[in-house]
N, C-alpha and C positions, 0 to 999 in steps of 0.2 A: 504493499499500499503506500501510497504518496499523499502529501497534504499541503494545502496552502494555509499559512498561519498569518492571522493579521491580529496586530495588537494595537491599542489606542486609549485614550483617556476619553472620557464622556464630556458631551457638551455641557454647558452652563444649565442650572436648573430650569430656566424659562425655555430652553429649548428641547428639554427631555420627551416631552410628549410627541412633538413631530418628528424627533429622531427615532422614537421607538415605533411609530407607525411606518417610517421609511426604512428602518432596518427589516422588520417583519416582511414588508412588501419585498424588499430586494432578496432577502432569502428565498421566499416562496416563488416569486416570479422570474428570478435571475439564476440564482446559485443552485437551486435544485433542478435546473433546467439544462445544466451543463452536461457534456458527455463525460460519462464514466464517475459522475458524483455517487459517492456511497452515503454520506450524511454531512450534516453541518451541525456542530456543536458550538455553543457559546458559553463563555465563563466570565464571571465577575470577581475582581479581587477584593474579598471581604475585609481584609486588612488595610484597604484604603491605599494601597501602594499603586505605583504608577509602572507600567500601564494597568489601567483600571479594566479594560476588556480584552479577552482573548477570543478569537473567532477561529474555529478549526474545522476546514473544508477539507474532508478526506475523499480521496479519489482511488479508483482501482488500478491506477498505473501513473508513473511518472509523467508520460507523454500527456495525459488528461489534465494533470495537476499544472503542468507548465503551460499547456494550452489556455486554461482558465486564467492563470496568473499573467499572461501576456494578451489577453483579450481586450476588445474594445469594451465589452460589457463589465469587466472588472476595472478597467481604468475609468469608466463612468462611474461606477459604484464608488470607487475610492475618491473621486473629485466630489461626489455628493455628499459623502461622509463629511468631508471637509466643509462643505456649505452649510451642513446641519450642525456644525459646531464640534465635531470630532477633532481631537488634536493628538499630535505626536504619532501619527499613523506609521507602522511599519509592516512591512510584508516579507515573509520568509516561504522559500519553497523546500519542503523538507521530503526525505526519503527514508525508508525504513533503515534503522541501525544494523549494521553488519554483526554487532555484538548480540543485540536483543531483537531477533528478527520476529519473533511471535510475541504477543501480549504475555505478561507473566502474571500467573494468578496463584493464589494460595491453594494448596491441596488440603482436602479434609480429611 
């Protein structure tokens, strides 16, 4: 599996409602329609560290992840995030670690 990881800080309080609507719409109507998308997960840092948000887009292959990260749709979403007040946006293109190729889970 491969992933696109986007981290950022949230908009100011007066922009949060519009940002939330935009974010859900973007996931449902853009991200989930990309070739090879497996899932999208979003996390908030409860310790109030920066970055405050991490969005993890998992793909079935590195080719599909790279295609999305380089796409016009992704560039547009990145620009729109900034216009909605998101700050400090960073994108990473990730591949499976050669050390831990499968998820590690506890045994019962």
